[in-house]
PDBQT receptor file of N, H, CA, C and O in Angstrom, charges set to zero:
ATOM      1  N   MET A   1     -29.984 228.587  11.715  1.00  0.00    +0.000 N 
ATOM      2  CA  MET A   1     -30.158 229.150  13.029  1.00  0.00    +0.000 C 
ATOM      3  C   MET A   1     -29.137 228.547  13.995  1.00  0.00    +0.000 C 
ATOM      4  O   MET A   1     -28.556 229.254  14.818  1.00  0.00    +0.000 OA
ATOM      5  N   ALA A   2     -28.928 227.243  13.885  1.00  0.00    +0.000 N 
ATOM      6  H   ALA A   2     -29.400 226.669  13.216  1.00  0.00    +0.000 HD
ATOM      7  CA  ALA A   2     -27.983 226.560  14.774  1.00  0.00    +0.000 C 
ATOM      8  C   ALA A   2     -26.550 226.999  14.511  1.00  0.00    +0.000 C 
ATOM      9  O   ALA A   2     -25.675 226.788  15.350  1.00  0.00    +0.000 OA
ATOM     10  N   GLN A   3     -26.305 227.596  13.375  1.00  0.00    +0.000 N 
ATOM     11  H   GLN A   3     -27.016 227.767  12.693  1.00  0.00    +0.000 HD
ATOM     12  CA  GLN A   3     -24.968 228.096  13.054  1.00  0.00    +0.000 C 
ATOM     13  C   GLN A   3     -24.799 229.556  13.459  1.00  0.00    +0.000 C 
ATOM     14  O   GLN A   3     -23.775 230.171  13.162  1.00  0.00    +0.000 OA
ATOM     15  N   GLY A   4     -25.807 230.113  14.141  1.00  0.00    +0.000 N 
ATOM     16  H   GLY A   4     -26.639 229.613  14.382  1.00  0.00    +0.000 HD
ATOM     17  CA  GLY A   4     -25.731 231.484  14.621  1.00  0.00    +0.000 C 
ATOM     18  C   GLY A   4     -26.033 232.534  13.569  1.00  0.00    +0.000 C 
ATOM     19  O   GLY A   4     -25.696 233.704  13.754  1.00  0.00    +0.000 OA
ATOM     20  N   ARG A   5     -26.655 232.148  12.484  1.00  0.00    +0.000 N 
ATOM     21  H   ARG A   5     -26.929 231.198  12.334  1.00  0.00    +0.000 HD
ATOM     22  CA  ARG A   5     -26.940 233.081  11.395  1.00  0.00    +0.000 C 
ATOM     23  C   ARG A   5     -28.193 233.913  11.678  1.00  0.00    +0.000 C 
ATOM     24  O   ARG A   5     -29.116 233.461  12.356  1.00  0.00    +0.000 OA
ATOM     25  N   THR A   6     -28.205 235.121  11.152  1.00  0.00    +0.000 N 
ATOM     26  H   THR A   6     -27.455 235.489  10.602  1.00  0.00    +0.000 HD
ATOM     27  CA  THR A   6     -29.368 235.997  11.250  1.00  0.00    +0.000 C 
ATOM     28  C   THR A   6     -30.417 235.557  10.235  1.00  0.00    +0.000 C 
ATOM     29  O   THR A   6     -30.144 234.747   9.350  1.00  0.00    +0.000 OA
ATOM     30  N   ASN A   7     -31.609 236.099  10.378  1.00  0.00    +0.000 N 
ATOM     31  H   ASN A   7     -31.831 236.757  11.098  1.00  0.00    +0.000 HD
ATOM     32  CA  ASN A   7     -32.648 235.799   9.392  1.00  0.00    +0.000 C 
ATOM     33  C   ASN A   7     -32.201 236.224   7.996  1.00  0.00    +0.000 C 
ATOM     34  O   ASN A   7     -32.461 235.524   7.017  1.00  0.00    +0.000 OA
ATOM     35  N   ALA A   8     -31.527 237.373   7.908  1.00  0.00    +0.000 N 
ATOM     36  H   ALA A   8     -31.317 237.941   8.704  1.00  0.00    +0.000 HD
ATOM     37  CA  ALA A   8     -31.056 237.857   6.601  1.00  0.00    +0.000 C 
ATOM     38  C   ALA A   8     -30.051 236.887   5.994  1.00  0.00    +0.000 C 
ATOM     39  O   ALA A   8     -30.100 236.608   4.796  1.00  0.00    +0.000 OA
ATOM     40  N   ALA A   9     -29.144 236.375   6.813  1.00  0.00    +0.000 N 
ATOM     41  H   ALA A   9     -29.104 236.602   7.787  1.00  0.00    +0.000 HD
ATOM     42  CA  ALA A   9     -28.141 235.442   6.308  1.00  0.00    +0.000 C 
ATOM     43  C   ALA A   9     -28.771 234.124   5.884  1.00  0.00    +0.000 C 
ATOM     44  O   ALA A   9     -28.391 233.549   4.864  1.00  0.00    +0.000 OA
ATOM     45  N   ILE A  10     -29.725 233.649   6.656  1.00  0.00    +0.000 N 
ATOM     46  H   ILE A  10     -30.034 234.116   7.485  1.00  0.00    +0.000 HD
ATOM     47  CA  ILE A  10     -30.419 232.404   6.309  1.00  0.00    +0.000 C 
ATOM     48  C   ILE A  10     -31.183 232.596   5.004  1.00  0.00    +0.000 C 
ATOM     49  O   ILE A  10     -31.139 231.741   4.119  1.00  0.00    +0.000 OA
ATOM     50  N   ALA A  11     -31.880 233.717   4.889  1.00  0.00    +0.000 N 
ATOM     51  H   ALA A  11     -31.916 234.412   5.607  1.00  0.00    +0.000 HD
ATOM     52  CA  ALA A  11     -32.645 234.008   3.671  1.00  0.00    +0.000 C 
ATOM     53  C   ALA A  11     -31.729 234.061   2.456  1.00  0.00    +0.000 C 
ATOM     54  O   ALA A  11     -32.073 233.543   1.393  1.00  0.00    +0.000 OA
ATOM     55  N   GLY A  12     -30.585 234.674   2.607  1.00  0.00    +0.000 N 
ATOM     56  H   GLY A  12     -30.306 235.095   3.470  1.00  0.00    +0.000 HD
ATOM     57  CA  GLY A  12     -29.634 234.750   1.502  1.00  0.00    +0.000 C 
ATOM     58  C   GLY A  12     -29.135 233.389   1.072  1.00  0.00    +0.000 C 
ATOM     59  O   GLY A  12     -29.013 233.116  -0.122  1.00  0.00    +0.000 OA
ATOM     60  N   ARG A  13     -28.847 232.535   2.032  1.00  0.00    +0.000 N 
ATOM     61  H   ARG A  13     -28.946 232.756   3.002  1.00  0.00    +0.000 HD
ATOM     62  CA  ARG A  13     -28.340 231.192   1.696  1.00  0.00    +0.000 C 
ATOM     63  C   ARG A  13     -29.407 230.322   1.056  1.00  0.00    +0.000 C 
ATOM     64  O   ARG A  13     -29.105 229.488   0.202  1.00  0.00    +0.000 OA
ATOM     65  N   LEU A  14     -30.671 230.516   1.473  1.00  0.00    +0.000 N 
ATOM     66  H   LEU A  14     -30.916 231.194   2.167  1.00  0.00    +0.000 HD
ATOM     67  CA  LEU A  14     -31.761 229.697   0.938  1.00  0.00    +0.000 C 
ATOM     68  C   LEU A  14     -32.460 230.352  -0.253  1.00  0.00    +0.000 C 
ATOM     69  O   LEU A  14     -33.349 229.760  -0.865  1.00  0.00    +0.000 OA
ATOM     70  N   VAL A  15     -32.057 231.553  -0.567  1.00  0.00    +0.000 N 
ATOM     71  H   VAL A  15     -31.335 232.035  -0.070  1.00  0.00    +0.000 HD
ATOM     72  CA  VAL A  15     -32.635 232.342  -1.663  1.00  0.00    +0.000 C 
ATOM     73  C   VAL A  15     -34.145 232.485  -1.481  1.00  0.00    +0.000 C 
ATOM     74  O   VAL A  15     -34.928 232.186  -2.382  1.00  0.00    +0.000 OA
ATOM     75  N   VAL A  16     -34.526 232.945  -0.307  1.00  0.00    +0.000 N 
ATOM     76  H   VAL A  16     -33.890 233.188   0.425  1.00  0.00    +0.000 HD
ATOM     77  CA  VAL A  16     -35.915 233.275   0.006  1.00  0.00    +0.000 C 
ATOM     78  C   VAL A  16     -35.909 234.629   0.707  1.00  0.00    +0.000 C 
ATOM     79  O   VAL A  16     -34.845 235.185   0.980  1.00  0.00    +0.000 OA
ATOM     80  N   THR A  17     -37.088 235.156   0.995  1.00  0.00    +0.000 N 
ATOM     81  H   THR A  17     -37.952 234.704   0.773  1.00  0.00    +0.000 HD
ATOM     82  CA  THR A  17     -37.162 236.454   1.653  1.00  0.00    +0.000 C 
ATOM     83  C   THR A  17     -36.947 236.320   3.164  1.00  0.00    +0.000 C 
ATOM     84  O   THR A  17     -37.148 235.255   3.748  1.00  0.00    +0.000 OA
ATOM     85  N   GLU A  18     -36.533 237.426   3.773  1.00  0.00    +0.000 N 
ATOM     86  H   GLU A  18     -36.369 238.291   3.299  1.00  0.00    +0.000 HD
ATOM     87  CA  GLU A  18     -36.409 237.444   5.226  1.00  0.00    +0.000 C 
ATOM     88  C   GLU A  18     -37.761 237.203   5.885  1.00  0.00    +0.000 C 
ATOM     89  O   GLU A  18     -37.851 236.595   6.952  1.00  0.00    +0.000 OA
ATOM     90  N   ARG A  19     -38.802 237.689   5.235  1.00  0.00    +0.000 N 
ATOM     91  H   ARG A  19     -38.729 238.183   4.368  1.00  0.00    +0.000 HD
ATOM     92  CA  ARG A  19     -40.151 237.495   5.768  1.00  0.00    +0.000 C 
ATOM     93  C   ARG A  19     -40.496 236.005   5.839  1.00  0.00    +0.000 C 
ATOM     94  O   ARG A  19     -41.129 235.562   6.798  1.00  0.00    +0.000 OA
ATOM     95  N   ALA A  20     -40.086 235.237   4.836  1.00  0.00    +0.000 N 
ATOM     96  H   ALA A  20     -39.573 235.597   4.057  1.00  0.00    +0.000 HD
ATOM     97  CA  ALA A  20     -40.328 233.790   4.845  1.00  0.00    +0.000 C 
ATOM     98  C   ALA A  20     -39.600 233.135   6.007  1.00  0.00    +0.000 C 
ATOM     99  O   ALA A  20     -40.150 232.260   6.677  1.00  0.00    +0.000 OA
ATOM    100  N   ILE A  21     -38.364 233.557   6.247  1.00  0.00    +0.000 N 
ATOM    101  H   ILE A  21     -37.918 234.267   5.703  1.00  0.00    +0.000 HD
ATOM    102  CA  ILE A  21     -37.601 233.005   7.366  1.00  0.00    +0.000 C 
ATOM    103  C   ILE A  21     -38.267 233.366   8.685  1.00  0.00    +0.000 C 
ATOM    104  O   ILE A  21     -38.392 232.519   9.570  1.00  0.00    +0.000 OA
ATOM    105  N   ALA A  22     -38.693 234.607   8.823  1.00  0.00    +0.000 N 
ATOM    106  H   ALA A  22     -38.592 235.295   8.105  1.00  0.00    +0.000 HD
ATOM    107  CA  ALA A  22     -39.358 235.048  10.054  1.00  0.00    +0.000 C 
ATOM    108  C   ALA A  22     -40.627 234.231  10.301  1.00  0.00    +0.000 C 
ATOM    109  O   ALA A  22     -40.921 233.862  11.438  1.00  0.00    +0.000 OA
ATOM    110  N   LYS A  23     -41.370 233.952   9.243  1.00  0.00    +0.000 N 
ATOM    111  H   LYS A  23     -41.131 234.251   8.319  1.00  0.00    +0.000 HD
ATOM    112  CA  LYS A  23     -42.592 233.163   9.372  1.00  0.00    +0.000 C 
ATOM    113  C   LYS A  23     -42.281 231.738   9.817  1.00  0.00    +0.000 C 
ATOM    114  O   LYS A  23     -42.955 231.196  10.692  1.00  0.00    +0.000 OA
ATOM    115  N   HIS A  24     -41.280 231.147   9.226  1.00  0.00    +0.000 N 
ATOM    116  H   HIS A  24     -40.732 231.588   8.515  1.00  0.00    +0.000 HD
ATOM    117  CA  HIS A  24     -40.921 229.775   9.583  1.00  0.00    +0.000 C 
ATOM    118  C   HIS A  24     -40.359 229.689  10.999  1.00  0.00    +0.000 C 
ATOM    119  O   HIS A  24     -40.679 228.753  11.732  1.00  0.00    +0.000 OA
ATOM    120  N   THR A  25     -39.531 230.650  11.391  1.00  0.00    +0.000 N 
ATOM    121  H   THR A  25     -39.272 231.410  10.795  1.00  0.00    +0.000 HD
ATOM    122  CA  THR A  25     -39.000 230.613  12.750  1.00  0.00    +0.000 C 
ATOM    123  C   THR A  25     -40.109 230.834  13.769  1.00  0.00    +0.000 C 
ATOM    124  O   THR A  25     -40.092 230.227  14.840  1.00  0.00    +0.000 OA
ATOM    125  N   ALA A  26     -41.074 231.694  13.451  1.00  0.00    +0.000 N 
ATOM    126  H   ALA A  26     -41.089 232.187  12.581  1.00  0.00    +0.000 HD
ATOM    127  CA  ALA A  26     -42.218 231.897  14.346  1.00  0.00    +0.000 C 
ATOM    128  C   ALA A  26     -42.996 230.595  14.515  1.00  0.00    +0.000 C 
ATOM    129  O   ALA A  26     -43.448 230.278  15.615  1.00  0.00    +0.000 OA
ATOM    130  N   ASN A  27     -43.151 229.843  13.428  1.00  0.00    +0.000 N 
ATOM    131  H   ASN A  27     -42.783 230.100  12.534  1.00  0.00    +0.000 HD
ATOM    132  CA  ASN A  27     -43.831 228.543  13.505  1.00  0.00    +0.000 C 
ATOM    133  C   ASN A  27     -43.048 227.556  14.358  1.00  0.00    +0.000 C 
ATOM    134  O   ASN A  27     -43.636 226.794  15.126  1.00  0.00    +0.000 OA
ATOM    135  N   ILE A  28     -41.731 227.566  14.228  1.00  0.00    +0.000 N 
ATOM    136  H   ILE A  28     -41.254 228.185  13.605  1.00  0.00    +0.000 HD
ATOM    137  CA  ILE A  28     -40.880 226.690  15.042  1.00  0.00    +0.000 C 
ATOM    138  C   ILE A  28     -41.042 227.047  16.509  1.00  0.00    +0.000 C 
ATOM    139  O   ILE A  28     -41.229 226.165  17.347  1.00  0.00    +0.000 OA
ATOM    140  N   PHE A  29     -40.970 228.348  16.829  1.00  0.00    +0.000 N 
ATOM    141  H   PHE A  29     -40.818 229.065  16.149  1.00  0.00    +0.000 HD
ATOM    142  CA  PHE A  29     -41.113 228.785  18.214  1.00  0.00    +0.000 C 
ATOM    143  C   PHE A  29     -42.470 228.363  18.777  1.00  0.00    +0.000 C 
ATOM    144  O   PHE A  29     -42.556 227.915  19.921  1.00  0.00    +0.000 OA
ATOM    145  N   ALA A  30     -43.517 228.505  17.984  1.00  0.00    +0.000 N 
ATOM    146  H   ALA A  30     -43.447 228.869  17.055  1.00  0.00    +0.000 HD
ATOM    147  CA  ALA A  30     -44.862 228.135  18.434  1.00  0.00    +0.000 C 
ATOM    148  C   ALA A  30     -44.952 226.632  18.703  1.00  0.00    +0.000 C 
ATOM    149  O   ALA A  30     -45.503 226.218  19.723  1.00  0.00    +0.000 OA
ATOM    150  N   LYS A  31     -44.419 225.822  17.804  1.00  0.00    +0.000 N 
ATOM    151  H   LYS A  31     -43.972 226.158  16.975  1.00  0.00    +0.000 HD
ATOM    152  CA  LYS A  31     -44.466 224.366  17.986  1.00  0.00    +0.000 C 
ATOM    153  C   LYS A  31     -43.694 223.916  19.214  1.00  0.00    +0.000 C 
ATOM    154  O   LYS A  31     -44.040 222.916  19.844  1.00  0.00    +0.000 OA
ATOM    155  N   LEU A  32     -42.644 224.660  19.551  1.00  0.00    +0.000 N 
ATOM    156  H   LEU A  32     -42.363 225.472  19.039  1.00  0.00    +0.000 HD
ATOM    157  CA  LEU A  32     -41.840 224.329  20.722  1.00  0.00    +0.000 C 
ATOM    158  C   LEU A  32     -42.387 224.980  21.998  1.00  0.00    +0.000 C 
ATOM    159  O   LEU A  32     -41.866 224.746  23.089  1.00  0.00    +0.000 OA
ATOM    160  N   GLY A  33     -43.425 225.787  21.860  1.00  0.00    +0.000 N 
ATOM    161  H   GLY A  33     -43.848 225.978  20.974  1.00  0.00    +0.000 HD
ATOM    162  CA  GLY A  33     -44.002 226.464  23.017  1.00  0.00    +0.000 C 
ATOM    163  C   GLY A  33     -43.112 227.562  23.565  1.00  0.00    +0.000 C 
ATOM    164  O   GLY A  33     -43.144 227.845  24.762  1.00  0.00    +0.000 OA
ATOM    165  N   LEU A  34     -42.325 228.177  22.715  1.00  0.00    +0.000 N 
ATOM    166  H   LEU A  34     -42.298 227.947  21.742  1.00  0.00    +0.000 HD
ATOM    167  CA  LEU A  34     -41.403 229.235  23.131  1.00  0.00    +0.000 C 
ATOM    168  C   LEU A  34     -42.043 230.597  22.889  1.00  0.00    +0.000 C 
ATOM    169  O   LEU A  34     -42.051 231.102  21.766  1.00  0.00    +0.000 OA
ATOM    170  N   GLU A  35     -42.574 231.178  23.949  1.00  0.00    +0.000 N 
ATOM    171  H   GLU A  35     -42.568 230.768  24.861  1.00  0.00    +0.000 HD
ATOM    172  CA  GLU A  35     -43.233 232.474  23.832  1.00  0.00    +0.000 C 
ATOM    173  C   GLU A  35     -42.223 233.599  24.005  1.00  0.00    +0.000 C 
ATOM    174  O   GLU A  35     -41.140 233.399  24.555  1.00  0.00    +0.000 OA
ATOM    175  N   VAL A  36     -42.589 234.785  23.528  1.00  0.00    +0.000 N 
ATOM    176  H   VAL A  36     -43.468 234.948  23.081  1.00  0.00    +0.000 HD
ATOM    177  CA  VAL A  36     -41.727 235.955  23.636  1.00  0.00    +0.000 C 
ATOM    178  C   VAL A  36     -41.449 236.226  25.108  1.00  0.00    +0.000 C 
ATOM    179  O   VAL A  36     -42.357 236.209  25.939  1.00  0.00    +0.000 OA
ATOM    180  N   SER A  37     -40.180 236.477  25.416  1.00  0.00    +0.000 N 
ATOM    181  H   SER A  37     -39.443 236.491  24.740  1.00  0.00    +0.000 HD
ATOM    182  CA  SER A  37     -39.771 236.710  26.796  1.00  0.00    +0.000 C 
ATOM    183  C   SER A  37     -38.581 237.654  26.825  1.00  0.00    +0.000 C 
ATOM    184  O   SER A  37     -37.691 237.574  25.978  1.00  0.00    +0.000 OA
ATOM    185  N   ASP A  38     -38.574 238.545  27.802  1.00  0.00    +0.000 N 
ATOM    186  H   ASP A  38     -39.298 238.609  28.490  1.00  0.00    +0.000 HD
ATOM    187  CA  ASP A  38     -37.422 239.433  27.974  1.00  0.00    +0.000 C 
ATOM    188  C   ASP A  38     -36.232 238.683  28.570  1.00  0.00    +0.000 C 
ATOM    189  O   ASP A  38     -35.090 239.130  28.458  1.00  0.00    +0.000 OA
ATOM    190  N   ASP A  39     -36.502 237.548  29.199  1.00  0.00    +0.000 N 
ATOM    191  H   ASP A  39     -37.430 237.185  29.289  1.00  0.00    +0.000 HD
ATOM    192  CA  ASP A  39     -35.467 236.798  29.907  1.00  0.00    +0.000 C 
ATOM    193  C   ASP A  39     -34.823 235.687  29.087  1.00  0.00    +0.000 C 
ATOM    194  O   ASP A  39     -33.748 235.207  29.446  1.00  0.00    +0.000 OA
ATOM    195  N   ASP A  40     -35.459 235.267  27.992  1.00  0.00    +0.000 N 
ATOM    196  H   ASP A  40     -36.332 235.657  27.701  1.00  0.00    +0.000 HD
ATOM    197  CA  ASP A  40     -34.972 234.116  27.229  1.00  0.00    +0.000 C 
ATOM    198  C   ASP A  40     -34.720 234.471  25.770  1.00  0.00    +0.000 C 
ATOM    199  O   ASP A  40     -35.380 235.350  25.215  1.00  0.00    +0.000 OA
ATOM    200  N   ASN A  41     -33.772 233.791  25.158  1.00  0.00    +0.000 N 
ATOM    201  H   ASN A  41     -33.237 233.077  25.609  1.00  0.00    +0.000 HD
ATOM    202  CA  ASN A  41     -33.505 233.932  23.737  1.00  0.00    +0.000 C 
ATOM    203  C   ASN A  41     -34.116 232.714  23.046  1.00  0.00    +0.000 C 
ATOM    204  O   ASN A  41     -33.595 231.604  23.148  1.00  0.00    +0.000 OA
ATOM    205  N   ARG A  42     -35.220 232.934  22.349  1.00  0.00    +0.000 N 
ATOM    206  H   ARG A  42     -35.644 233.836  22.266  1.00  0.00    +0.000 HD
ATOM    207  CA  ARG A  42     -35.943 231.814  21.731  1.00  0.00    +0.000 C 
ATOM    208  C   ARG A  42     -35.114 231.097  20.676  1.00  0.00    +0.000 C 
ATOM    209  O   ARG A  42     -35.267 229.888  20.503  1.00  0.00    +0.000 OA
ATOM    210  N   ARG A  43     -34.248 231.800  19.971  1.00  0.00    +0.000 N 
ATOM    211  H   ARG A  43     -34.123 232.783  20.112  1.00  0.00    +0.000 HD
ATOM    212  CA  ARG A  43     -33.408 231.152  18.954  1.00  0.00    +0.000 C 
ATOM    213  C   ARG A  43     -32.487 230.136  19.609  1.00  0.00    +0.000 C 
ATOM    214  O   ARG A  43     -32.339 229.017  19.118  1.00  0.00    +0.000 OA
ATOM    215  N   VAL A  44     -31.870 230.522  20.713  1.00  0.00    +0.000 N 
ATOM    216  H   VAL A  44     -31.989 231.432  21.111  1.00  0.00    +0.000 HD
ATOM    217  CA  VAL A  44     -30.980 229.608  21.419  1.00  0.00    +0.000 C 
ATOM    218  C   VAL A  44     -31.772 228.435  21.991  1.00  0.00    +0.000 C 
ATOM    219  O   VAL A  44     -31.338 227.287  21.893  1.00  0.00    +0.000 OA
ATOM    220  N   LEU A  45     -32.919 228.715  22.580  1.00  0.00    +0.000 N 
ATOM    221  H   LEU A  45     -33.271 229.647  22.659  1.00  0.00    +0.000 HD
ATOM    222  CA  LEU A  45     -33.744 227.647  23.152  1.00  0.00    +0.000 C 
ATOM    223  C   LEU A  45     -34.219 226.674  22.073  1.00  0.00    +0.000 C 
ATOM    224  O   LEU A  45     -34.296 225.471  22.321  1.00  0.00    +0.000 OA
ATOM    225  N   ALA A  46     -34.537 227.177  20.886  1.00  0.00    +0.000 N 
ATOM    226  H   ALA A  46     -34.474 228.155  20.685  1.00  0.00    +0.000 HD
ATOM    227  CA  ALA A  46     -34.961 226.303  19.790  1.00  0.00    +0.000 C 
ATOM    228  C   ALA A  46     -33.817 225.397  19.351  1.00  0.00    +0.000 C 
ATOM    229  O   ALA A  46     -34.024 224.210  19.101  1.00  0.00    +0.000 OA
ATOM    230  N   VAL A  47     -32.620 225.951  19.258  1.00  0.00    +0.000 N 
ATOM    231  H   VAL A  47     -32.452 226.915  19.462  1.00  0.00    +0.000 HD
ATOM    232  CA  VAL A  47     -31.456 225.143  18.872  1.00  0.00    +0.000 C 
ATOM    233  C   VAL A  47     -31.175 224.087  19.934  1.00  0.00    +0.000 C 
ATOM    234  O   VAL A  47     -30.893 222.936  19.601  1.00  0.00    +0.000 OA
ATOM    235  N   LEU A  48     -31.249 224.463  21.202  1.00  0.00    +0.000 N 
ATOM    236  H   LEU A  48     -31.479 225.398  21.472  1.00  0.00    +0.000 HD
ATOM    237  CA  LEU A  48     -31.028 223.499  22.277  1.00  0.00    +0.000 C 
ATOM    238  C   LEU A  48     -32.063 222.378  22.223  1.00  0.00    +0.000 C 
ATOM    239  O   LEU A  48     -31.728 221.215  22.444  1.00  0.00    +0.000 OA
ATOM    240  N   ALA A  49     -33.317 222.720  21.930  1.00  0.00    +0.000 N 
ATOM    241  H   ALA A  49     -33.590 223.665  21.749  1.00  0.00    +0.000 HD
ATOM    242  CA  ALA A  49     -34.368 221.696  21.815  1.00  0.00    +0.000 C 
ATOM    243  C   ALA A  49     -34.049 220.760  20.642  1.00  0.00    +0.000 C 
ATOM    244  O   ALA A  49     -34.232 219.547  20.749  1.00  0.00    +0.000 OA
ATOM    245  N   TYR A  50     -33.577 221.317  19.536  1.00  0.00    +0.000 N 
ATOM    246  H   TYR A  50     -33.428 222.302  19.449  1.00  0.00    +0.000 HD
ATOM    247  CA  TYR A  50     -33.204 220.513  18.369  1.00  0.00    +0.000 C 
ATOM    248  C   TYR A  50     -32.073 219.546  18.728  1.00  0.00    +0.000 C 
ATOM    249  O   TYR A  50     -32.131 218.356  18.415  1.00  0.00    +0.000 OA
ATOM    250  N   LEU A  51     -31.050 220.079  19.387  1.00  0.00    +0.000 N 
ATOM    251  H   LEU A  51     -31.003 221.045  19.641  1.00  0.00    +0.000 HD
ATOM    252  CA  LEU A  51     -29.910 219.240  19.760  1.00  0.00    +0.000 C 
ATOM    253  C   LEU A  51     -30.299 218.167  20.758  1.00  0.00    +0.000 C 
ATOM    254  O   LEU A  51     -29.804 217.042  20.686  1.00  0.00    +0.000 OA
ATOM    255  N   ASP A  52     -31.179 218.500  21.687  1.00  0.00    +0.000 N 
ATOM    256  H   ASP A  52     -31.581 219.413  21.746  1.00  0.00    +0.000 HD
ATOM    257  CA  ASP A  52     -31.630 217.539  22.699  1.00  0.00    +0.000 C 
ATOM    258  C   ASP A  52     -32.481 216.442  22.062  1.00  0.00    +0.000 C 
ATOM    259  O   ASP A  52     -32.449 215.291  22.499  1.00  0.00    +0.000 OA
ATOM    260  N   HIS A  53     -33.233 216.799  21.038  1.00  0.00    +0.000 N 
ATOM    261  H   HIS A  53     -33.258 217.733  20.683  1.00  0.00    +0.000 HD
ATOM    262  CA  HIS A  53     -34.100 215.835  20.351  1.00  0.00    +0.000 C 
ATOM    263  C   HIS A  53     -33.276 214.760  19.626  1.00  0.00    +0.000 C 
ATOM    264  O   HIS A  53     -33.739 213.634  19.450  1.00  0.00    +0.000 OA
ATOM    265  N   GLY A  54     -32.067 215.110  19.212  1.00  0.00    +0.000 N 
ATOM    266  H   GLY A  54     -31.691 216.026  19.354  1.00  0.00    +0.000 HD
ATOM    267  CA  GLY A  54     -31.211 214.201  18.475  1.00  0.00    +0.000 C 
ATOM    268  C   GLY A  54     -30.552 213.132  19.326  1.00  0.00    +0.000 C 
ATOM    269  O   GLY A  54     -29.941 212.203  18.798  1.00  0.00    +0.000 OA
ATOM    270  N   ARG A  55     -30.672 213.256  20.633  1.00  0.00    +0.000 N 
ATOM    271  H   ARG A  55     -31.168 214.010  21.062  1.00  0.00    +0.000 HD
ATOM    272  CA  ARG A  55     -30.033 212.281  21.534  1.00  0.00    +0.000 C 
ATOM    273  C   ARG A  55     -30.794 211.011  21.641  1.00  0.00    +0.000 C 
ATOM    274  O   ARG A  55     -30.380 210.102  22.360  1.00  0.00    +0.000 OA
TER     275      ARG A  55
């Protein structure tokens, strides 16, 4: 996700289904408290949270 890959691309690299990736990303969004929004991109916000956590 941090490399800008789609769910399909991530699934292909990990040799799992897109549905598995969607489920895991939904869990990540939930743990980070990132709800669906027309104004925000949850994928970008999740990556930013990951990068901020590493500091």
